[in-house]
RODO-2510 file (C-alpha; in nm, 4 decimals, decimal comma):
residues 409
     n   res          X          Y          Z
     1     m     4,4199     8,3561     9,1978
     2     e     4,5755     8,3287     8,8560
     3     n     4,8105     8,6111     8,7683
     4     l     4,6132     8,9091     8,6328
     5     n     4,8674     8,9790     8,3603
     6     a     4,8232     8,6266     8,2259
     7     i     4,4433     8,6564     8,2347
     8     f     4,4415     8,9855     8,0492
     9     a     4,7039     8,8722     7,8000
    10     r     4,4433     8,6178     7,6863
    11     v     4,1713     8,8856     7,6925
    12     r     4,3855     9,1000     7,4635
    13     e     4,3968     8,8187     7,2090
    14     e     4,0173     8,8478     7,1682
    15     f     4,0476     9,1896     6,9992
    16     p     4,1343     9,1605     6,6290
    17     a     4,1909     9,5358     6,5937
    18     l     4,5120     9,5008     6,7947
    19     t     4,6739     9,2730     6,5377
    20     q     4,7292     9,5615     6,2966
    21     k     5,0069     9,8163     6,2644
    22     v     4,9639    10,1935     6,2335
    23     h     5,2242    10,3965     6,0430
    24     g     5,4404    10,0857     6,0533
    25     k     5,4236    10,0674     6,4322
    26     k     5,2461     9,8239     6,6618
    27     l     4,9096     9,9764     6,7595
    28     s     4,8762    10,0924     7,1191
    29     y     4,5082    10,1813     7,1485
    30     l     4,4636    10,4238     7,4379
    31     d     4,1343    10,5861     7,3383
    32     s     3,8790    10,3664     7,5137
    33     g     3,7200    10,6721     7,6740
    34     a     3,5986    10,7628     7,3239
    35     t     3,5019    10,4074     7,2354
    36     t     3,6156    10,0606     7,3322
    37     l     3,7444     9,8107     7,0799
    38     k     3,5182     9,5124     7,0109
    39     p     3,6009     9,1531     7,1084
    40     r     3,5548     8,8694     6,8652
    41     s     3,2519     8,7381     7,0585
    42     v     3,0597     9,0633     6,9971
    43     i     3,1645     9,0825     6,6323
    44     d     3,0624     8,7195     6,5774
    45     r     2,7257     8,7669     6,7487
    46     i     2,6335     9,0604     6,5264
    47     t     2,7557     8,8757     6,2163
    48     h     2,5453     8,5726     6,3132
    49     f     2,2373     8,7924     6,3562
    50     y     2,2759     8,9439     6,0105
    51     s     2,3605     8,6083     5,8566
    52     y     2,0836     8,3941     6,0046
    53     e     1,8385     8,5959     6,2188
    54     t     1,7598     8,9100     6,0191
    55     s     1,3994     9,0054     6,0818
    56     n     1,1981     9,2810     6,2412
    57     v     1,0869     9,2307     6,5996
    58     h     0,7511     9,2164     6,7781
    59     r     0,5533     9,1854     6,4563
    60     g     0,6703     8,8947     6,2417
    61     a     0,4358     8,5964     6,2140
    62     h     0,7226     8,3619     6,1315
    63     y     1,0235     8,1837     6,2775
    64     l     1,2863     8,4485     6,2084
    65     g     1,0639     8,7149     6,3610
    66     d     1,0362     8,5067     6,6757
    67     v     1,4124     8,4500     6,6909
    68     a     1,4896     8,8200     6,6451
    69     t     1,2313     8,9191     6,9057
    70     q     1,3734     8,6710     7,1536
    71     g     1,7211     8,8121     7,0954
    72     f     1,6014     9,1708     7,1306
    73     e     1,3995     9,1177     7,4465
    74     g     1,6661     8,8837     7,5836
    75     a     1,9043     9,1772     7,5606
    76     r     1,6598     9,3952     7,7560
    77     h     1,6508     9,1308     8,0295
    78     s     2,0321     9,1148     8,0238
    79     v     2,0628     9,4937     8,0667
    80     a     1,8106     9,4891     8,3530
    81     k     2,0147     9,2218     8,5283
    82     f     2,3402     9,4045     8,4484
    83     l     2,2131     9,7177     8,6269
    84     n     2,0094     9,5242     8,8856
    85     a     1,6879     9,6950     8,7786
    86     s     1,3777     9,5515     8,9427
    87     s     1,2242     9,4669     8,6046
    88     s     1,3106     9,4693     8,2344
    89     d     1,0129     9,7069     8,2015
    90     e     1,2472     9,9712     8,3446
    91     i     1,4894     9,9468     8,0498
    92     i     1,4376    10,1662     7,7415
    93     f     1,6561    10,1114     7,4357
    94     v     1,7991    10,4254     7,2746
    95     r     2,0858    10,5211     7,0433
    96     g     2,3200    10,5971     7,3305
    97     t     2,3841    10,8049     7,6413
    98     t     2,3130    11,1362     7,4712
    99     e     1,9750    11,0271     7,3386
   100     g     1,8982    10,8817     7,6806
   101     v     1,9555    11,2171     7,8501
   102     n     1,7493    11,3925     7,5822
   103     l     1,4677    11,1420     7,6286
   104     v     1,4469    11,2073     8,0018
   105     a     1,4774    11,5838     7,9557
   106     q     1,2018    11,5985     7,6939
   107     t     0,9633    11,3601     7,8724
   108     w     1,0059    11,3746     8,2494
   109     g     1,1344    11,7303     8,2154
   110     h     0,8019    11,8599     8,0844
   111     v     0,6169    11,6863     8,3651
   112     g     0,8568    11,7555     8,6508
   113     l     0,9786    12,1100     8,5835
   114     k     0,8188    12,4533     8,5617
   115     a     0,9350    12,8139     8,5401
   116     g     1,1716    12,9063     8,8220
   117     d     1,2878    12,5502     8,8925
   118     e     1,6538    12,4537     8,8819
   119     i     1,8546    12,1700     8,7245
   120     l     2,1805    12,0923     8,9072
   121     i     2,4758    11,9498     8,7114
   122     t     2,8535    11,9629     8,7685
   123     e     3,1409    12,1426     8,5996
   124     m     3,2834    11,8144     8,4710
   125     e     2,9837    11,7052     8,2627
   126     h     3,0059    11,5957     7,9010
   127     h     2,8129    11,8206     7,6612
   128     g     2,5606    11,5365     7,6340
   129     n     2,4649    11,5991     7,9972
   130     i     2,4631    11,9782     7,9676
   131     v     2,3010    12,0819     7,6408
   132     p     1,9773    11,8763     7,6774
   133     w     1,9157    12,0430     8,0147
   134     q     1,9862    12,3875     7,8722
   135     m     1,7344    12,3209     7,5955
   136     l     1,4760    12,2062     7,8512
   137     a     1,5452    12,5080     8,0721
   138     e     1,4813    12,7423     7,7808
   139     q     1,1565    12,5626     7,7006
   140     v     1,0071    12,5705     8,0517
   141     g     1,1769    12,8742     8,2051
   142     a     1,4030    12,6785     8,4399
   143     k     1,7708    12,7400     8,5219
   144     v     2,0806    12,5193     8,4925
   145     v     2,3189    12,5429     8,7889
   146     a     2,6610    12,3733     8,8093
   147     a     2,8483    12,2508     9,1166
   148     g     3,2212    12,3152     9,1068
   149     i     3,5243    12,0889     9,1332
   150     l     3,8321    12,0981     9,3545
   151     e     4,1883    12,1462     9,2307
   152     n     4,2513    11,7691     9,2346
   153     g     3,9524    11,7107     9,0070
   154     e     3,7115    11,5826     9,2720
   155     l     3,3606    11,7200     9,2986
   156     d     3,3349    12,0055     9,5474
   157     l     3,0845    11,8379     9,7777
   158     e     3,0264    12,1498     9,9859
   159     d     2,9469    12,3509     9,6743
   160     f     2,7173    12,0708     9,5573
   161     k     2,5283    12,0828     9,8884
   162     k     2,5175    12,4622     9,8791
   163     k     2,3610    12,4659     9,5319
   164     l     2,0976    12,2067     9,6189
   165     s     1,7777    12,3824     9,7213
   166     s     1,4015    12,3513     9,7203
   167     k     1,4181    12,4884     9,3650
   168     t     1,6257    12,1896     9,2486
   169     k     1,3994    11,9393     9,0713
   170     i     1,6587    11,7146     8,9065
   171     v     2,0277    11,6512     8,9616
   172     a     2,2178    11,5169     8,6600
   173     f     2,5781    11,4110     8,7103
   174     t     2,8439    11,1881     8,5621
   175     a     2,9443    10,8700     8,7412
   176     s     3,2950    10,9052     8,5987
   177     s     3,4491    11,2062     8,4257
   178     n     3,5587    11,1342     8,0702
   179     v     3,8467    11,3811     8,1140
   180     l     3,9572    11,3723     8,4768
   181     g     3,8702    11,0113     8,5442
   182     t     3,7032    11,1245     8,8685
   183     n     3,4511    10,8722     8,9969
   184     t     3,1697    11,0404     9,1857
   185     d     2,9957    10,8914     9,4884
   186     m     2,6723    10,7988     9,3125
   187     k     2,4939    10,6755     9,6229
   188     l     2,5812    10,9792     9,8365
   189     l     2,4907    11,2345     9,5694
   190     t     2,1627    11,0549     9,5033
   191     r     2,0744    11,0573     9,8725
   192     l     2,1545    11,4285     9,9031
   193     a     1,9429    11,5057     9,5971
   194     h     1,6498    11,3010     9,7233
   195     d     1,6723    11,4678    10,0641
   196     a     1,6290    11,7983     9,8798
   197     g     1,3266    11,6600     9,6930
   198     a     1,5022    11,6274     9,3558
   199     k     1,5148    11,3412     9,1079
   200     v     1,8492    11,2008     8,9898
   201     l     1,9875    11,1121     8,6479
   202     i     2,3320    10,9519     8,6259
   203     d     2,5448    10,9576     8,3107
   204     g     2,7002    10,6120     8,3305
   205     a     2,8844    10,6139     7,9964
   206     q     3,2347    10,5827     8,1425
   207     i     3,1557    10,3806     8,4559
   208     v     2,9822    10,0758     8,3063
   209     s     3,3075     9,9214     8,1831
   210     q     3,4822     9,9797     8,5168
   211     i     3,2634     9,8503     8,7991
   212     s     2,9357     9,6718     8,8625
   213     v     2,6419     9,9143     8,8853
   214     d     2,3407     9,8491     9,1112
   215     v     2,0702    10,1065     9,0418
   216     q     1,8515     9,9780     9,3249
   217     d     2,1320    10,0196     9,5770
   218     i     2,2209    10,3643     9,4402
   219     d     1,8467    10,4465     9,4293
   220     c     1,8880    10,6771     9,1273
   221     d     1,5785    10,7617     8,9269
   222     f     1,7454    10,7388     8,5853
   223     f     2,0718    10,5844     8,4636
   224     v     2,1922    10,6062     8,1031
   225     f     2,4797    10,4451     7,9144
   226     s     2,6074    10,3557     7,5660
   227     a     2,6891    10,0092     7,4314
   228     h     3,0005    10,1254     7,2478
   229     k     3,1707    10,2248     7,5749
   230     l     3,1155     9,8655     7,6954
   231     f     3,2779     9,6733     7,4065
   232     g     2,9453     9,6750     7,2190
   233     p     2,8258     9,8319     6,8930
   234     f     2,7824    10,1966     6,8022
   235     g     2,4415    10,3617     6,7907
   236     f     2,2881    10,1746     7,0829
   237     g     2,2348    10,2309     7,4519
   238     a     1,9907    10,2060     7,7363
   239     v     1,7979    10,4154     7,9845
   240     f     1,7046    10,2777     8,3231
   241     g     1,4099    10,4582     8,4773
   242     k     1,2038    10,3745     8,7821
   243     k     0,8809    10,2322     8,6484
   244     a     0,6576    10,4658     8,8478
   245     l     0,8305    10,7615     8,6845
   246     l     0,8265    10,6120     8,3346
   247     e     0,4533    10,5617     8,3594
   248     q     0,4085    10,9347     8,4268
   249     m     0,6148    11,0378     8,1245
   250     p     0,4667    11,1188     7,7805
   251     p     0,6127    10,9545     7,4682
   252     y     0,9333    11,0964     7,3251
   253     q     0,8639    11,0171     6,9588
   254     g     0,5611    10,8940     6,7673
   255     g     0,5308    10,6067     6,5213
   256     g     0,5072    10,2308     6,5065
   257     s     0,5647    10,0045     6,8078
   258     m     0,4998    10,2773     7,0667
   259     i     0,1234    10,2536     7,0187
   260     a    -0,1585    10,0331     7,1434
   261     k    -0,4274    10,1627     6,9056
   262     v    -0,4348    10,4308     6,6364
   263     t    -0,7329    10,5985     6,4752
   264     i    -0,7383    10,9167     6,2705
   265     e    -0,8813    11,0987     6,5704
   266     k    -0,6707    10,9599     6,8564
   267     t    -0,3822    10,7315     6,9540
   268     t    -0,3568    10,5179     7,2643
   269     y     0,0041    10,4617     7,3683
   270     n     0,1733    10,1350     7,4506
   271     d     0,2918    10,0331     7,7973
   272     v     0,6408    10,1187     7,9217
   273     p     0,9066    10,0734     7,8028
   274     f     0,7677    10,0284     7,4509
   275     r     0,5963    10,3691     7,4374
   276     f     0,9451    10,5235     7,4202
   277     e     1,0716    10,3043     7,1341
   278     a     0,9138    10,4291     6,8139
   279     g     0,9918    10,2637     6,4815
   280     t     1,2114     9,9741     6,3786
   281     p     1,4715     9,9260     6,6536
   282     h     1,8443     9,8684     6,6320
   283     v     1,8132     9,4921     6,6829
   284     e     2,1754     9,4061     6,6081
   285     g     2,2740     9,6721     6,8610
   286     a     2,0707     9,4929     7,1256
   287     v     2,2148     9,1480     7,0605
   288     g     2,5630     9,2999     7,0361
   289     l     2,5225     9,4672     7,3741
   290     h     2,4010     9,1379     7,5201
   291     a     2,7199     8,9726     7,3942
   292     a     2,9294     9,2554     7,5381
   293     i     2,7673     9,2147     7,8803
   294     d     2,8404     8,8420     7,8642
   295     f     3,2020     8,9282     7,7779
   296     v     3,2599     9,1481     8,0843
   297     h     3,0804     8,9046     8,3126
   298     r     3,3027     8,6247     8,1876
   299     i     3,6097     8,8233     8,2975
   300     g     3,4573     8,9622     8,6176
   301     f     3,4442     9,3226     8,7351
   302     d     3,6680     9,2480     9,0333
   303     k     3,9486     9,1435     8,8003
   304     i     3,8790     9,4250     8,5540
   305     h     3,8957     9,6889     8,8275
   306     a     4,2136     9,5511     8,9845
   307     y     4,3888     9,5268     8,6479
   308     e     4,2858     9,8728     8,5272
   309     m     4,3932    10,0322     8,8558
   310     d     4,7373     9,8769     8,8139
   311     l     4,7580    10,0214     8,4612
   312     l     4,6439    10,3635     8,5846
   313     k     4,9069    10,3689     8,8608
   314     y     5,1812    10,2657     8,6187
   315     a     5,0797    10,5230     8,3564
   316     t     5,0497    10,8048     8,6096
   317     e     5,3912    10,7384     8,7613
   318     k     5,5629    10,7076     8,4229
   319     l     5,4064    11,0251     8,2794
   320     l     5,4791    11,2324     8,5892
   321     a     5,8456    11,1338     8,5580
   322     i     5,8647    11,3193     8,2240
   323     p     5,9645    11,6858     8,2710
   324     d     5,7006    11,9456     8,1746
   325     v     5,4088    11,6976     8,1818
   326     k     5,1059    11,8109     8,3795
   327     i     4,8241    11,5671     8,4617
   328     y     4,4722    11,6991     8,5170
   329     g     4,2663    11,5090     8,7737
   330     m     4,4274    11,3288     9,0659
   331     a     4,1161    11,2221     9,2553
   332     a     4,1560    10,9441     9,5106
   333     n     3,8728    10,7486     9,3467
   334     k     3,9540    10,7578     8,9798
   335     g     3,8897    10,5532     8,6672
   336     p     4,1561    10,4484     8,4134
   337     i     4,1928    10,7854     8,2410
   338     v     4,4971    11,0145     8,2319
   339     s     4,4550    11,3608     8,0786
   340     f     4,7693    11,5659     8,0435
   341     n     4,9550    11,8364     7,8589
   342     i     5,3190    11,9076     7,7880
   343     k     5,3750    12,2615     7,9148
   344     g     5,4400    12,4877     7,6182
   345     a     5,3117    12,2409     7,3565
   346     h     4,9696    12,2334     7,1920
   347     h     4,7684    11,9212     7,2681
   348     s     4,6843    11,8640     6,9002
   349     d     5,0524    11,8644     6,8025
   350     v     5,1276    11,6128     7,0765
   351     g     4,8418    11,3913     6,9600
   352     q     4,9695    11,3920     6,6015
   353     i     5,3190    11,2913     6,7074
   354     l     5,1800    11,0109     6,9241
   355     d     4,9758    10,8863     6,6286
   356     q     5,2888    10,8655     6,4128
   357     e     5,4359    10,6412     6,6835
   358     g     5,1322    10,4097     6,6714
   359     v     4,9827    10,5426     6,9949
   360     a     4,6119    10,6238     6,9666
   361     v     4,4904    10,8897     7,2107
   362     r     4,2404    11,1716     7,1945
   363     a     4,3423    11,5367     7,1893
   364     g     4,0937    11,8219     7,2258
   365     h     3,8258    11,9477     7,4602
   366     h     3,6599    11,6041     7,4842
   367     c     3,3086    11,7543     7,4586
   368     t     3,3678    11,9243     7,7953
   369     q     3,4279    12,2898     7,7112
   370     p     3,3027    12,4206     8,0502
   371     l     3,5515    12,1880     8,2218
   372     m     3,8324    12,3073     7,9955
   373     a     3,7449    12,6651     8,0920
   374     r     3,7630    12,5652     8,4593
   375     l     4,1046    12,4055     8,4034
   376     g     4,2222    12,7092     8,2085
   377     v     4,3251    12,5160     7,8971
   378     p     4,1786    12,4825     7,5448
   379     g     4,2217    12,1056     7,5543
   380     t     4,4262    11,8108     7,6765
   381     v     4,5782    11,4871     7,5551
   382     r     4,3823    11,1940     7,6976
   383     a     4,5041    10,8381     7,7375
   384     s     4,2220    10,6074     7,8449
   385     l     4,2936    10,2482     7,9378
   386     s     4,0974     9,9262     7,9182
   387     v     4,1118     9,5489     7,9564
   388     y     4,3169     9,4947     7,6394
   389     n     4,5979     9,7306     7,7366
   390     n     4,9237     9,6347     7,9074
   391     h     5,2448     9,7913     8,0346
   392     d     5,3933     9,7760     7,6854
   393     d     5,1194    10,0111     7,5608
   394     i     5,2002    10,2549     7,8396
   395     d     5,5734    10,2296     7,7700
   396     a     5,4999    10,3148     7,4062
   397     l     5,2930    10,6141     7,5224
   398     v     5,5675    10,7389     7,7542
   399     k     5,8340    10,7022     7,4852
   400     a     5,6159    10,8901     7,2360
   401     v     5,5381    11,1696     7,4844
   402     a     5,9089    11,2104     7,5564
   403     k     5,9733    11,2331     7,1830
   404     a     5,6949    11,4905     7,1419
   405     r     5,8481    11,6999     7,4194
   406     e     6,1864    11,6961     7,2478
   407     m     6,0327    11,7949     6,9146
   408     l     5,7972    12,0674     7,0393
   409     l     5,9899    12,2424     7,3163
***
């Protein structure tokens, strides 16, 4: 097989953002956990849509309307194939992972939960997979329960099993922690939840750029992700839901497109998935996501995973060699994320110094305040790696962290 470094050196050339300098320094972009950069193929596809295909979908009686509709529904088919859904009818387009969780909470949640029921999450969830369930619990009189994590950042499986009960009606968990990098065993947790009689929603925001996801093999009931974490555009994402469940769920929002017939007295709703997509959709988001899926397939998830694991190993070893650096999350099965602090230094100060050196990271609580409380810190510095990174980026990070340590301690 061709050398991975050579393959990904060419991949890196597809990202125009990396040609620029920041504060006079070569940009080392290590914030892919927040959002991935966009390859030229995605940028060009969106530009082409706006240049030559601009039209609304599903309703135009003209050529451009047909072209836009084909692009939009072609993207739905692409997402279904990407997740190995049994049908494109099981794919709902939304603004992103957070809206996807809210959609399920406010539709299935009002059908599947009642007072006294429980919603099981984990301590490492993003706020987007906590707050919607808290809101639902307040509305129906249910309770949110969280399974703990071990010291190495892995899910405490025994605590997870202990907190599953006949009261548990849905289990919502992340496939990959956006702070610790911990990859959960999606198939095992889904089986345990189903054995307890609960449904399963998986937050796939961080995992979809790492490995191939097969929702039929996992057997989850819902899976949600965002395009912008997969080299696609902002403001777009998808919900996979088993069709039998979607057909039981009431609409999330009312308006055009989600209807079959409207009179002043009554509305008849459209079939799934369209009943959940009210109003003019984010068409360029759909075609952009389609292009992003084509991009990752062209590289291949086997190569992506192998390359990112090499970067993760290199970054972890280099950072641990710096005195006073503490890494949070050392799970055996981990994605390409390294969260750390310099003992005695504030994470925000470290982040600012790294920025001055051209190294882009995130510093803060990463929308995971319960996890920060569990770790006993207000925040961390997070370096998150992707296909366009290389050892030079990590060397720049390590040099900048060493400089921050000298300046702050």
